[in-house]
N, C-alpha and C positions, 0 to 999 in steps of 0.2 A: 443559415444552420438549422439546424435539426435541432432539437429539444431531446434531452432526458434527460432519468431520475437517476438518481444513484439515493443509497442509505448510508449519513454520514453516522459519526460514533454515535451519537450521542442517539440516535435511533435504530440503532446497531442492538445497543446495548438494553433500551428498551423489549427490540423486537423479540432478544433471546431470555429476558425477563419473562414475557407473553409464554412462551414457548412451557419456557419449564414449570411456567403456572400450570400448563393446560396437559402438560404429561403429569406433574405429579396431584391432580387431580383428577386427574384418569387413573392413578395408580396400576398403570400400567408398566415402567419400566421403572429403575434400580440401580443408579450409577455404582456398580459396586471394585471400582478401580480400574489398574492402565498396566497392560503386559509388556511387552519387549518386540514379542511378538509374536504371529501365528500361533505357532507350535507350544509355545506357554499358556494357551487358555485355558482354565481348567477344565476339569472332566464335566461332562455334561449332564451325566449320569445325580454328579451331586449339587446341579442348581438349579434353580427355582426360572418358570419361564416371567420375564421381563429383566431377568439378573441384565445390564449391559458393562459393557467391557472397552476399554480403547485400548487398538493395536494399534504402537506408536512405526513401527517399523513398518518399509511396503513386503506386500505378502501379496500369497496368493488362497485360497479357499481350499478346504478338503473337501473328503466327502461327508463332513458331521456340519455343510452346511445347507442350508435351502436352494443355492445359487448354486452345489453340486460344485467338482473339483474345480484349478484350473481357475476362477475369476480372478484378477486384479484387486488386493485390500489397495487401498492410496494407505500414504501416513496416516498416521492418526485415526485413523476411520472407526467408529462404533460402531461395535455388533452384540447382538440382544438373542437371547435365548427365545425360542415360541416353541408351540406344541403344533404339531402338523400329524392329523390323527392321532391322538398320544403317542406321539414319538417325536423327544426333546429337536431339536435342531439350532443352529446359528442363526442367525439371519444380519447381514449384511446393510448395516444402516448407512456407511460412507463418514467421509467426515461432513461436519455438518456446516465449519466453515473453513476447506482446503483455500487457502493463498501461496502452496509454493507453488514456482516458478510463473510467481505473477507479478503485477508492479509492488517494485522496492517507494519505499516511501521516506524519507525523516528532513530533520533540516541543518543537516549539513550535507557536503557530497561526500559520497565513497571514496574512500583515501586511493584503494589499488582496485579503479574497476577493471573489468574484463569488456571487450569487445562487444560493441552489441547490446551491453549493456544496457535496464531502463531506467531510467529515478526517479520518481516524482518529487522535485525539491516547494520544500515548506518553509523555510528558510525568510529574513529577509533579506529582500530582494540585494543584493552585490554588483558593485562596480568596479572597470577597471578606469584607466586615467593614461593617457596619451599625449605626452609632449607635442608640441606645432613649433617648428622646425625653424620656423619663416612665415610668424602670421603676416597678414597684411597690415600693415601700418598706418592702413585708414580705417580699420576696422573699428566695431566698437566690445571689447569682451564680454562687458554687462549683459548686452545686447543678445551675445549670440552665443551667450551661456555660457563661454568659458573658465571655468579654473585655475586657483592658482595654489602652489603647495598655504599649506598654514605653518606647517614647518615644524611639527612633530608626528610631520609622518602620513598627513592625513591631507587632504583637499579642501576648499571651502570656494563655493563661487566667489565670480570677482567681480567686484567695484568697479571698476575702472571702467573709463566713458571712452578713453583713450591707450592705445598702445602704449607700453610704458619700458624705456631700456632698460633692460640687466631683470626684467621679470620674465617667466616664465611660465606659459600659458598650455592650459593642457583640455582636451576635450572631454568628455564624460562615454562610457558606455556600456552597456548593463550586461555583469558577469552571466549571472542566474537570478534571475525572478523568480519570484513568489509561485505557485500550481502553475510553474511551468512546467509539462514532461520534457526531459532529457536522455537521447540516448548514447553512450557513447562508442567515439569514432578511434580505433587503437592506433589508425595508422595514423589519423590527424592531430592523435595525441585529447581532444578534446569532445566537449560536451557540445552536442548543438541541438539547439530547442524544434519541439515537434510544433506543427501549428496548430491553436487551438482545436479545429474541427468541432464537434459536435458543443452543445452547450448544453452545463449538464445543471440540473436544478434538484437542490435536497429534499428527501422523501419527508415530508410534513410529518412531526407525531401525531396530528389528527390524521394523515392518511393510516398509518400504521394502524392503531385503538381500530377505525375501521375494515381493517382486513379480520377480526376478533369479534366485530360485531353479530 
């Protein structure tokens, strides 16, 4: 399998801090706040070059933008004041980290999933247990890896080496496994595990530092 690198949360935090430090040292960008829509951006003539705002809603650029009118502005995009030959304009920086319409994740599966929804499960691996209706009388339950009820709503590995009359045995199956991506199938009302595919390796802090060396 191919190997790909990803930036984990710790690495992302360090990267953002370094970018912020560079911008502050350069003295070029100064965050001034957020506006709900592009039409609520303050008057350009009253702004200083380098002042930056976050536009929360999706929208389109106007004639006051370097890009001209009609370009898409993604949700939570940053725009900054620039000087173009003595004329102030807004420059679209775009969302620094836009995770809209991307993979969602969490420690519990979504309660009301939609068909085709993709989810990275990060909780503890969970299991389902299925009773064995007609166990082989010559089977060794412990060696087979069967389970029995613990009497408190859970299950525990069987220790019997012979099938006992009156005892119900169960097989264990993974329900949701930590670190696996699932896609919801509405028609089957089930989450389907996706193949592992590429192997992902975290980018080290040293590699992040090297970007700024």
